[in-house]
N, C-alpha and C positions, 0 to 999 in steps of 0.2 A: 390679535393674536389666534383669533380663528382663521387670517389668510394666513399666518407664519404654518399654522400648521396642514393648511390646506396645499401648499408650498413644499413642505416638508413631502407630505405624502406625494406629491406630485411627482419629486425631484427621486424618490424611492421605487416607484412606481417605473419611471425609465430609467434605473440604473438596472431592476429588476428587468424589464424587457430586454437591455444591452446585452445583461448577464445572460438571460435565457436564449438571446440571439446569437452572440457569441459560442456558445455549448451549443445549439443547433448548428450552428455552422464545422466546430470541433469532429461534431456525430458526422455528417454528412462525410467531413473529408475523413474521416474513418472510414469510414461504410464504402467509399471509390477505392480508399487504397485497398483494404479488403478484396473488392471484387476483381483487382488489376488490372485498371481500366488504366491510360495510357495520359501521362501526364502533360501538363501544355509543353508544349516545346520550348527551348530554352534555346535565347538567341544564341550565345554563343556554343552550343552543341553542333553545330557540324563543323565551324572552326575547331573545337577541340580532338570530334573524332576523325577531320583530314591529320593534325598534328600527330592525333597518336597511331594515323596509319604510317605515312612516313615513321616515326618513329618503329614501328615494327621492322617496316624495310630497311632501316639502318641497321637494327640489330642482322637480319639476312641478309648480307654483303651476296650471297652467292644469289638467291632470288633477287635482290634487287638490280642485280650484273646482268640477269636472266630475260628480267621483263626490258632493257633497255638496248639490249642487245634484238628482239624482234622486235621493238619499236622500229630501231635503225634500217633491220631487215622489210619491215613494211613499207615504209618511209623509200626505199630502194624503189621498190615496187610501183610504190605508187607515181613516183615523182623521179625518175632515175635523171633526169636531167638537174637535177640540183645539185646532185653528187659528183658528175665527172660529163665534161663536154669531150669525150672521146668518141667516137665513132667505133661502137663497136663491131661494126662490119670492114672496114676501110683498113687496112695493114700499110705500114711502110717498111717495105725491105730492108734495110738500113739498118732497122730497128731490132731485125729479128731475132730471137731468145737472146736478149735484154734483163739483166737484173736488177732485184725490186730496189727501185730508188726515188728519187722526191721527184722525178717526170711520172713517174710510171713503177706503181705502187705493190701490187700486185706482176710487177714484170710484163714481158711482153710473150708471143708467140710465136712459129716458127714462121709466120709469113707479118711480123713485125707489129698486129695487134696488141690493144691495151689488153690487159687480162684482168685488171682489174675492172675498166668500163665491161666489157662482158658479161662478170660475173656480175655486176650492179643491172645491165639491160637483161640479164639471162633468169634474174630474179622476178620477174611479173610472171614469166610465162610455169618454172617451179612450183610460186606460190598458188597459181591458177590451178593448176593441174591436184597438187597436191585437194588445193579447200575442197574441188568439185568429186573427189576420191572421197572424202569423207562426208561430204553430201549425200555420195551415194549411198553408203555404208550404214551412215543414219537412218534415211531416209524408210530406205528400204530394209537391213535389218531390223529395225524398231517396228516396220510394219507385221514380218513374220511374226516377229514375239509376240508382238501386241492380241494380233486377232490367236496365236499359238498358244499363250495365259489366258485368254478369258475365254475363250470357243472350248479348251481340251478335247477329249477322246482321241478324234481319228485325228481331227484337225491337228491336233497336236501330235499326234505322232507321225504322222506322213512330215507336219510341214520340221519334223528335229531331227528326223530321220535323214532328212536335204540337207540340213545344216550339218550336222555330224558329216556327213560327206563329203562336204566345204574342209570343214578343217580337219579330216587324214590329208587335206594335199597342204604340202607345204604353203605359203601366201604367193613363194616368187616365182614357183613353178607353176599355181595358179595362173599367176596374173600373165608369164610367159605363153603360157595356152591360149588364153581370152585374148591377148592382143594378137596372137597368128591368126589369128579368128578374125577379129574385126580391121585389123589391119595397122600399119604403123601410124606413127602422133600422138602429139600432145593430150589431144582426145581423147583418143582411145587408153591410151596408159591409163589413164586415171582411171575410166568405166572399169582396166580392167583392177588397177588396185581398189575400189570401190567395190567389185564385186567381193573379190576372195576375202574382205574384210565382215562382208557382211553375215558369217556367221555368230561372229564374235557378238555386234550389236542383240543379233537375235536371242540368244541367249541369255545375253544380260537381262534383258526389255523382258524376255518370257517369265523370268524368273520374279522381277519388280511386280508384274500385274499379275502374278500366284499370291503373292503375298497380301495387295493390293483388292484380291478379287473379292476375299473373303470380308471383306468393312461392314461395317451395319451400313453405312449411306451407299453404299452399291449392292446390296440384296434389298433396300429397302427402293429405291430405283427399281430395277427390275420386277420387284413385286407388283410397282405401282404402273407396271407394263410401259415402264420408258425401253422405246428404241433400243438395240443392240451400238448402234453406231452413233446413238447424242451419248451414252453411258461411256462409253468406251472415248470418247474426248472430251468429255464436257467435266467423266468422275476418275477416270482410271487414269489417262495417260496423264496428263497435269499432275498425279503424284508420283509416279512412276519414273516420268521423265526425267529427272533431276541424276542419278547415277548414270543415266544412258549416254548425257549429254559430259558427265565430268569424263567419259572414256572415252568422245569428242576428242574432247582435249585431249586426253592419255595420248589418244590413238594419231593425235598430227605431226608427232616427230615419227612416227615408224612410215605412217607414208610420206613424208618429207624423203626417208629414206631408198622404201619402195620408190618411189617416182623416180629420183635418182639414178637408183637399182637399173630400171630401164635404162633409162635414157643413156648410160653408162653404154649398156650391150648393145644398143643401136636402134632400139623398139621407139627414140622419142621424135624430135623438131628434129629435121633434117639438116647439115653444114646448111650453108653460114650462120643458120642463128641460133645465139646464144644459149645455151641452157645447162643447168648445173653438172647436170651428169656429162652431157654431151664435151662439156670445156676439161674432166676430168679424161673423161677417154681420149681427146685427140690429144694428150700432154705425155699420153705411155710410154712411148716412143718415143718421146725426151727424156727420161727422168734422168739418167745417166749424166745429162748434159746440160738441162735446166729445171733442176729440181723444184722450182717452183710454180712450172708449169701445171702440175697435177695438183701439188702442196696448199695452194691459195684456195684456189677452189674448192676442195677438199676439205681444207679447214672451214670454212665458210658452213658449207652443209652437218659438218659434225658441232659447230657451235649453235646453230639454230635445234639441231637433233634435240641437242641437251638444253638447249634454254626451254624449247618448248615441256620438254619432260617435267623439269624442275617446277614449271610454271603451272603443268596441269596434275602434277604430286599437293603442291600448295592448296589449288583450287578443291581438289579435295581433301585434304586437312580438313580445311576449313567447312565446309558440306559435311562432314562426318558428323554423325551425332556426340 
């Protein structure tokens, strides 16, 4: 009888421990949830996220088409030989000014050169110049805006009045003036376009820095005697860089158009090197007899600009609070 009572007591104690343990576990789980801590990753989370992304793209066909266009153009720039085996510099006189066909997708020019091959091989030159221009504008304008917004006072006044002067001059006119001083060439075009875009990036960066300059963690770093350079690079720049990077994506399309415009005017690579603006310029004298000469390269430029703007807007929408 005594053994039965002791066994029952032991069982009751075990049940009590189990109940208290489960209650403690539930309490701990509720405490973790109330703190907002991330839960353990789900094995199928990545797959569901990928499917959700694909579904979002399918619901936005314009964005999907823009991404595909940009991917194709980047592939042209990286490996043009995979998309055409025609020589962009060698012409066949008997094939001069042939309309688009299965043999020549974009037709041929007045020297019998394949326009599609010249467009594909000219992509690398045009995109490199565009990327360099955006990088120059981003780095230079970002540095000016970072210093002006954080230092304030006379430094802010001087730097911002200089950017006001740049913004008062039309971008294309300023680019033409700069490239005239630097000389002709694709790299000089990129530098000219990049310098003409500095003011836009400087203004935006200054505004973002002034917004974060009064943050508690920045003021604490200043009060703690942290060096100005460390504060700018470690505390201010990471928070202020987001909108500026989004602007860089948005300005990429404008830079493509600016680089092509200067190349069209004869400031870019000399013939017979293929470049988008140069291809359009070469066909302007044959528009009545060969509409495809300017239309095909021009359509590529227009599609790239529209696609870049579409993707940039989507990036800004995702980054908006």
